[in-house]
C-alpha positions in Angstrom: -12.7 48.6 1.8 -13.4 51.1 -1.0 -9.7 51.3 -2.1 -10.4 47.0 -2.8 -13.4 48.1 -4.1 -11.9 50.3 -6.8 -8.5 47.6 -7.1 -11.1 44.9 -8.2 -12.7 47.2 -10.6 -9.5 48.1 -12.1 -8.1 44.2 -12.1 -11.3 43.4 -14.0 -11.0 45.8 -16.4 -7.0 45.1 -17.2 -8.2 41.3 -17.7 -11.0 41.9 -20.1 -8.3 43.4 -22.5 -5.3 41.9 -21.6 -5.1 38.8 -24.5 -6.2 41.2 -27.0 -3.7 43.7 -26.1 -0.9 41.0 -25.6 -0.8 38.6 -28.6 1.6 41.6 -30.6 4.2 41.9 -28.0 4.1 38.6 -26.6 6.4 37.2 -29.9 9.3 39.8 -28.6 9.6 40.4 -25.0 9.1 43.6 -23.6 9.6 45.3 -20.2 5.7 45.9 -21.1 5.1 42.4 -21.9 6.6 41.4 -18.3 4.8 43.8 -16.6 1.7 42.5 -18.0 2.5 38.8 -17.4 3.4 39.6 -13.3 0.0 41.7 -13.3 -1.8 38.5 -14.4 -0.3 36.4 -11.7 -1.3 39.1 -9.1 -4.9 38.8 -10.6 -4.5 35.0 -10.3 -3.2 35.1 -6.7 -5.6 37.4 -6.0 -8.5 35.1 -7.6 -7.4 31.8 -5.5 -8.3 34.1 -2.4 -11.1 35.1 -3.2 -12.6 31.8 -4.9 -11.7 30.1 -1.6 -13.7 32.8 0.4 -16.6 32.4 -1.9 -16.3 28.7 -1.3 -16.3 29.3 2.6 -18.7 32.2 2.5 -16.2 34.2 4.5 -16.0 36.6 1.7 -16.2 40.4 2.9 -15.6 42.3 -0.1 -19.0 43.7 -1.8 -20.6 40.3 -4.1 -20.9 42.2 -7.5 -17.7 43.4 -7.8 -16.1 40.4 -6.7 -18.2 38.3 -9.2 -17.4 40.5 -12.2 -13.5 40.1 -11.4 -13.9 36.4 -11.1 -15.9 36.3 -14.3 -13.0 38.1 -15.9 -11.1 35.7 -14.9 -13.0 32.8 -15.7 -12.8 34.3 -19.5 -9.1 34.8 -19.7 -8.6 31.1 -18.7 -11.7 30.1 -21.6 -9.9 32.0 -24.0 -6.5 31.4 -23.6 -4.8 29.1 -26.1 -3.6 27.1 -23.7 -4.0 26.3 -19.9 -1.3 27.9 -18.5 -3.5 30.4 -16.6 -5.8 27.5 -15.4 -2.6 25.7 -13.8 -1.3 28.8 -12.3 -4.7 29.2 -10.4 -5.2 25.7 -9.4 -1.8 25.9 -7.9 -2.4 28.8 -6.1 -5.3 27.6 -4.4 -3.9 24.1 -3.7 -0.8 26.3 -2.2 -3.0 28.6 -0.1 -5.4 26.4 0.8 -4.4 22.8 0.3 -5.0 19.8 -2.1 -8.2 19.3 -0.7 -9.8 22.8 -1.2 -9.1 22.1 -5.0 -11.3 19.0 -4.9 -13.9 20.2 -3.2 -14.4 23.0 -5.6 -14.5 20.7 -8.7 -17.4 19.1 -7.3 -19.2 22.1 -7.8 -20.7 23.1 -11.1 -19.8 26.7 -10.9 -15.9 25.8 -10.7 -16.0 23.6 -13.5 -14.1 26.3 -15.9 -11.1 25.9 -13.4 -10.4 22.4 -15.6 -9.9 21.7 -19.2 -12.7 20.1 -20.7 -10.6 17.2 -21.0 -10.0 16.6 -17.7 -14.1 16.5 -17.2 -14.5 14.0 -19.9 -11.8 12.2 -18.3 -13.4 11.9 -14.9 -17.0 11.4 -16.8 -15.7 8.6 -18.9 -14.0 6.3 -16.0 -13.4 8.4 -12.9 -14.2 5.8 -10.3 -14.8 6.7 -6.9 -11.8 5.7 -4.7 -12.2 2.4 -3.3 -9.1 2.7 -1.4 -10.6 4.8 1.2 -11.6 2.4 3.1 -8.0 2.6 4.6 -9.1 5.7 6.4 -8.0 9.5 6.8 -4.3 8.3 7.0 -4.4 6.5 3.5 -6.5 9.9 2.7 -3.3 12.2 3.8 -1.0 10.4 1.8 -3.2 10.0 -1.0 -3.5 14.0 -1.1 0.2 14.2 -0.8 0.9 12.1 -3.5 -1.8 14.3 -5.5 -0.1 17.5 -4.5 3.2 15.8 -5.9 1.7 15.3 -9.5 0.0 18.9 -9.4 3.4 20.9 -8.4 5.8 18.9 -8.6 7.4 18.4 -5.1 7.4 15.5 -3.5 8.6 15.8 0.1 5.2 16.2 1.7 4.7 12.5 1.0 7.6 11.7 3.1 6.2 14.0 5.9 2.8 12.7 5.5 3.9 8.8 6.2 6.1 9.9 8.8 3.1 11.5 11.1 1.1 8.1 10.2 0.2 6.1 13.4 0.0 3.0 11.3 2.6 0.0 11.0 5.7 0.9 8.6 4.1 -1.9 5.9 1.3 -0.2 5.8 2.5 3.2 5.1 4.1 1.6 2.4 0.6 -0.2 1.2 -0.9 3.5 1.4 1.6 5.1 -1.1 1.6 2.2 -3.7 -2.1 2.7 -3.8 -1.7 6.4 -4.0 0.6 5.8 -7.0 -2.0 4.2 -8.8 -4.8 6.2 -7.7 -3.2 9.9 -8.6 -0.6 8.7 -11.2 -1.6 5.7 -13.1 -5.0 6.1 -13.5 -4.0 9.6 -15.5 -2.6 7.4 -18.4 -6.5 6.6 -18.7 -7.0 10.0 -20.5 -7.1 9.5 -24.5 -4.8 13.3 -24.6 -1.0 12.3 -23.7 -0.9 16.1 -22.7 -2.6 14.9 -19.4 -0.7 12.2 -18.8 2.5 12.5 -16.0 5.1 15.1 -17.3 8.8 13.2 -17.5 9.8 16.0 -15.2 6.9 14.9 -12.4 8.0 11.5 -13.1 11.6 12.0 -12.9 10.8 13.5 -9.1 8.5 10.6 -8.4 11.2 8.3 -8.6 13.6 10.4 -7.1 10.9 9.9 -4.1 10.8 6.4 -4.3 14.8 5.5 -4.5 15.0 7.9 -1.2 11.8 6.6 0.9 12.4 4.5 3.6 9.2 3.2 3.5 9.5 1.7 -0.6 12.0 -0.9 0.5 13.0 -4.0 -0.6 14.0 -3.4 -4.4 10.2 -5.6 -5.3 8.3 -2.9 -3.8 10.6 0.1 -5.0 10.2 -2.0 -8.6 6.5 -2.0 -8.1 6.1 1.9 -7.5 8.3 2.6 -10.4 6.0 0.5 -12.7 2.9 2.6 -11.3 4.4 6.1 -12.1 5.4 4.5 -15.6 2.4 2.9 -16.3 4.8 -0.3 -17.2 2.8 -3.5 -15.8 2.3 -5.5 -19.0 -1.3 -6.8 -19.2 -2.4 -4.4 -16.2 -1.0 -1.0 -18.0 -3.8 1.5 -18.0 -4.8 3.1 -21.4 -7.8 4.7 -22.5 -9.2 1.6 -24.9 -10.1 0.4 -21.8 -13.5 0.1 -20.6 -14.7 0.7 -17.1 -15.2 -2.8 -16.1 -11.7 -3.5 -16.9 -10.3 -0.5 -14.9 -12.2 -1.9 -12.0 -10.5 -5.3 -12.4 -7.0 -3.3 -12.9 -7.6 -1.5 -9.6 -8.2 -4.9 -7.5 -5.5 -6.4 -8.9 -2.7 -3.9 -7.9 -4.7 -3.8 -4.6 -3.7 -7.3 -4.7 -0.5 -7.0 -5.3 0.5 -4.2 -2.7 -0.7 -6.3 -0.3 1.1 -9.0 -1.1 4.1 -7.2 -1.3 3.5 -5.4 2.4 2.1 -7.9 4.2 3.0 -9.8 7.0 0.0 -11.9 8.0 1.5 -15.6 8.2 -2.0 -16.2 6.3 -0.6 -14.5 3.6 1.9 -16.9 3.3 0.9 -19.3 0.6 -0.7 -16.1 -1.4 2.5 -14.3 -1.7 4.1 -17.4 -2.6 1.5 -18.1 -5.3 1.5 -14.1 -6.6 5.2 -13.3 -6.7 7.3 -16.6 -6.9 5.2 -19.1 -8.8 7.6 -21.9 -9.0 8.0 -22.2 -5.7 4.2 -23.6 -5.7 4.3 -25.6 -8.2 3.3 -28.7 -6.2 1.6 -27.4 -3.4 -2.2 -28.1 -3.2 -4.0 -25.3 -0.9 -7.4 -26.1 0.4 -9.7 -23.2 -0.2 -13.6 -24.6 -0.4 -15.7 -26.6 1.5 -16.2 -29.1 -1.6 -11.9 -29.6 -1.6 -11.7 -33.4 -1.6 -8.8 -33.6 0.7 -8.5 -37.5 0.2 -8.6 -37.4 -2.9 -6.0 -34.5 -3.2 -3.6 -36.6 -0.8 -3.4 -39.8 -2.9 -3.3 -37.6 -6.0 0.2 -35.8 -4.7 1.0 -39.4 -3.0 0.9 -40.9 -6.6 2.5 -37.6 -8.6 5.6 -37.5 -5.9 5.1 -38.0 -2.5 3.9 -36.0 0.2 7.3 -35.5 1.9 8.6 -33.6 -1.1 5.3 -31.2 -0.2 4.3 -28.4 2.1 1.0 -28.6 3.2 -1.2 -24.9 3.9 -4.3 -25.4 6.0 -7.1 -22.9 6.9 -7.6 -21.8 9.8 -10.4 -23.2 12.2 -10.6 -23.2 15.9 -12.4 -26.4 15.6 -10.8 -28.7 13.2 -7.7 -30.7 13.7 -5.8 -33.5 12.1 -2.9 -35.5 12.3 0.5 -34.8 11.9 3.6 -37.1 10.6 4.6 -37.3 13.8 1.0 -38.6 15.1 0.5 -35.7 16.9 -2.4 -33.9 17.0 -2.0 -30.2 15.2 -5.0 -27.5 15.2 -5.3 -25.7 11.9 -5.5 -22.3 13.8 -1.7 -22.3 12.7 -0.6 -20.7 9.4 1.3 -23.3 8.4 -0.3 -26.6 10.0 1.7 -29.5 8.6 5.7 -29.0 7.4 6.9 -32.2 5.7 
């Protein structure tokens, strides 16, 4: 313990004077400069461990010495002309304790300095609660794997998390698509383009999309690619959109993901409408109690005859209709009449 006490004091003193001493030597790389950078990296690794220990209440080092050391780390991050030290520190915390630890720390006011002010501004302006969390722990695990991929540029964990899921394969596909929107597409909302996903990280995600067995067939892969690159036409995310518009985009993306991955018979007409609308040009779908069925049938007959149409009916165990073959047909089948 005394040795660690002395070590923390020495590293605190080093960090206090590092930026002032490194400005002259940084332009010409020297052995001394490289040694200083290596020492800073060791300090940041130690800081990552101590930050988690302080958060969990398991820190065994003298509190005043630890706090002084962490203040020196905070001073280094805030005085630096770029965010390299912050990024390195956050990656260390994520590597040691997991992404969920980083997310928990960022909710604490005392750790606000860990992220650049632009990130906090982005969260305050448009960071809505993740409504997709209704899908539960398995979605959350996939989302955190995607968040780690965005943070570190490594995508292997996404497939591993999906393999551990107990949900059906199509549901896992849904989780990936929703997580890509939350952790990748939403980054394009920042006014500062430096906060957008970098080309290197987008490329890593592209490789994942092309190789994942959960992102198949091609329409699903194409949608995933569109989410990564924010190429969604009128649904694209940008800084000029209001909070209400972003919520609508979130709902539309969810609908698209459900239609692309859904297998329930009830979704068939909606999938046709959403994905291949030309197939539904002459279709009538009763959706409200006030729909006038007889009038609709008469209009459809006048415009081309019922023989050329597919008739979709609502689920109900108590309502039945007469099929063209004059037999009773319950409407709790996905398709009651095929004409």
